[in-house]
C-alpha positions as CSV (number, residue, x, y, z in Angstrom):
1,M,26.5,14.6,-8.0
2,E,29.5,17.1,-7.9
3,L,31.7,17.7,-4.9
4,Y,32.6,21.2,-3.6
5,F,34.8,22.8,-1.0
6,H,33.5,25.0,1.8
7,V,35.6,27.0,4.3
8,D,34.0,27.3,7.7
9,R,35.6,30.5,8.9
10,G,33.3,30.7,12.0
11,M,34.2,27.1,13.0
12,S,30.5,26.4,13.5
13,L,30.3,23.2,11.5
14,E,32.5,21.2,13.8
15,K,29.8,21.5,16.4
16,L,27.2,19.6,14.3
17,E,26.0,16.4,15.7
18,R,25.6,14.8,12.3
19,P,27.4,15.6,9.0
20,V,24.6,17.5,7.3
21,T,23.9,21.2,7.4
22,Q,20.2,21.9,7.8
23,L,18.0,24.9,7.6
24,E,17.3,26.1,11.1
25,R,14.4,27.9,12.6
26,Y,15.5,30.6,14.9
27,D,13.8,31.8,18.1
28,F,13.4,35.5,17.5
29,K,10.6,38.0,17.3
30,K,9.7,37.7,13.6
31,E,7.1,40.4,13.9
32,S,9.7,42.9,15.3
33,F,12.1,42.1,12.5
34,L,9.4,42.4,9.8
35,S,8.3,45.8,11.3
36,I,11.9,47.0,11.0
37,I,12.2,46.1,7.4
38,S,8.6,46.9,6.3
39,P,9.4,50.6,5.5
40,L,12.4,49.5,3.3
41,F,10.6,47.0,1.0
42,D,7.3,46.3,-0.6
43,Q,4.8,44.2,1.5
44,D,4.9,41.2,-0.9
45,F,8.6,40.8,-0.4
46,V,8.2,41.2,3.4
47,R,5.6,38.4,3.4
48,S,7.9,36.2,1.3
49,L,10.6,36.7,3.9
50,E,8.2,35.5,6.5
51,S,7.8,32.2,4.6
52,I,11.6,31.8,4.3
53,F,11.8,32.3,8.1
54,D,9.2,29.6,8.5
55,E,11.1,27.1,6.3
56,G,14.4,28.0,8.0
57,L,17.6,29.8,7.4
58,S,21.2,28.7,6.8
59,L,24.0,30.0,9.1
60,H,24.6,32.8,6.6
61,G,21.0,33.8,6.5
62,S,20.8,33.9,10.3
63,R,23.9,36.1,10.5
64,Y,22.4,38.9,8.4
65,F,18.7,38.6,9.3
66,V,18.4,37.3,12.8
67,G,21.7,38.9,13.8
68,L,20.5,42.3,12.7
69,L,17.4,42.1,14.9
70,R,19.5,41.0,17.9
71,C,22.0,43.8,17.2
72,A,24.7,41.2,17.2
73,D,26.7,43.3,14.7
74,P,25.1,46.6,13.8
75,G,27.9,47.2,11.3
76,N,26.4,44.5,9.1
77,F,23.4,46.7,8.1
78,N,24.9,47.5,4.7
79,S,25.5,43.8,4.1
80,F,21.9,43.1,5.3
81,L,20.6,45.5,2.7
82,I,22.6,43.9,-0.1
83,E,21.4,40.4,0.9
84,A,17.8,41.6,1.2
85,Y,17.9,43.4,-2.2
86,F,19.5,40.4,-3.9
87,E,16.9,38.1,-2.3
88,R,14.1,40.4,-3.6
89,V,15.5,40.2,-7.2
90,R,15.9,36.4,-6.9
91,Q,12.3,36.0,-5.8
92,S,10.9,38.2,-8.5
93,R,13.0,37.0,-11.5
94,F,15.1,34.0,-10.6
95,S,13.0,31.9,-8.2
96,D,14.5,28.7,-9.6
97,K,17.8,29.6,-7.9
98,P,18.5,28.7,-4.3
99,S,18.3,31.6,-1.8
100,R,21.5,32.9,-0.3
101,L,19.6,33.0,3.0
102,Q,19.2,29.2,2.8
103,S,22.5,28.1,1.3
104,L,26.0,27.0,2.2
105,F,28.6,28.7,0.0
106,A,31.3,26.6,-1.7
107,F,33.9,26.5,-4.4
108,D,34.8,23.9,-7.0
109,N,38.5,23.9,-6.3
110,L,40.8,24.3,-3.3
111,S,42.8,27.3,-4.7
112,D,39.6,29.4,-4.7
113,V,38.9,28.4,-1.1
114,V,42.4,29.4,0.0
115,E,42.1,32.8,-1.9
116,F,38.7,33.5,-0.3
117,A,39.8,32.6,3.2
118,K,42.8,34.9,3.5
119,P,44.0,35.2,6.1
120,Q,43.9,31.4,6.3
121,R,41.6,30.6,9.2
122,G,38.8,28.0,9.7
123,H,38.3,24.5,8.5
124,I,37.9,23.3,4.9
125,Y,35.3,20.7,4.2
126,K,34.6,18.6,1.1
127,V,30.8,18.9,0.7
128,R,28.0,17.5,-1.5
129,P,24.7,19.3,-2.2
130,C,21.5,17.4,-1.5
131,G,19.4,19.6,-3.8
132,L,19.6,22.9,-5.6
133,C,23.0,24.3,-6.6
134,S,24.0,27.3,-8.7
135,R,27.1,29.2,-9.7
136,H,27.5,33.0,-9.3
137,D,30.2,35.7,-9.4
138,M,30.7,36.9,-5.9
139,G,32.4,40.0,-7.3
140,L,28.9,41.4,-8.0
141,L,28.2,41.5,-4.2
142,S,30.6,44.4,-3.5
143,S,29.2,46.9,-1.1
144,S,31.0,49.8,-2.9
145,F,28.2,50.4,-5.4
146,N,25.3,52.8,-5.4
147,A,21.6,51.9,-5.3
148,G,21.2,52.6,-9.0
149,E,23.6,49.7,-9.8
150,M,22.0,47.2,-7.5
151,E,19.4,46.0,-10.0
152,S,21.8,45.2,-12.8
153,R,24.3,43.6,-10.4
154,A,21.7,41.4,-8.8
155,A,20.3,40.4,-12.2
156,R,23.8,39.5,-13.5
157,Y,24.5,37.6,-10.3
158,W,21.4,35.5,-10.4
159,D,21.7,35.0,-14.2
160,G,25.1,33.4,-13.5
161,K,27.0,36.0,-15.5
162,P,30.4,37.5,-14.5
163,K,30.6,41.1,-13.2
164,S,32.3,42.2,-16.4
165,D,32.5,40.8,-19.9
166,D,36.0,42.3,-20.3
167,E,38.5,39.5,-21.1
168,S,40.9,40.7,-18.4
169,Y,38.2,40.2,-15.7
170,S,38.5,37.0,-13.7
171,P,35.2,36.0,-12.0
172,K,35.2,34.8,-8.4
173,W,32.8,31.9,-8.8
174,E,30.9,30.8,-5.7
175,Y,28.4,28.0,-5.6
176,L,25.2,28.2,-3.6
177,L,24.2,24.8,-2.2
178,K,20.7,24.9,-0.7
179,C,20.7,23.3,2.7
180,P,20.7,20.5,3.6
181,V,24.3,19.9,2.4
182,E,26.3,16.8,3.3
183,L,29.7,17.3,4.9
184,L,31.9,14.6,3.6
185,E,35.3,15.2,5.2
186,R,37.5,17.9,6.7
187,I,40.4,18.6,4.4
188,A,43.9,19.1,5.9
189,Y,45.5,22.0,4.1
190,P,48.8,23.8,5.0
191,G,48.1,27.0,6.9
192,F,44.6,26.1,8.0
193,Q,43.8,24.9,11.5
């Protein structure tokens, strides 16, 4: 199985008791959250989110979904909408791909990690997926697009295509590793703590 690199910008992985990231169930009022998003999405999608909550979320998923309910960062509402919309497209057309809400994000080389983590903060880990893994162009997740573009961007993202077919465009490939993910070792890299 391939090895990848993950940057833990929130320094949350060093607190793990064992070297495996798991899906976590969060203690929050699921019904309140679902009532907030019900007017925004169709009921089938809202019910599917409920099953994801029951299975568990990654740290990323909890930041955008549980954090929104707890008002931990109300400025993340735009990011929440993008994550929710991309999840809706994944469920309807690309259900064989791992959910961003249940994944650890990684790169296949250190130079991409360093570029992503500017300014350089956090810890870099070498990781190994325990299950599903897929590659996507994170350039498609930009929040500077209108709602009319969301469908085509989400479809290109989940299909594993780059944001542009122009030869001058350089995709920013990220790998979604569905949790659990094994943390193999912390990498010492100049400039990182």
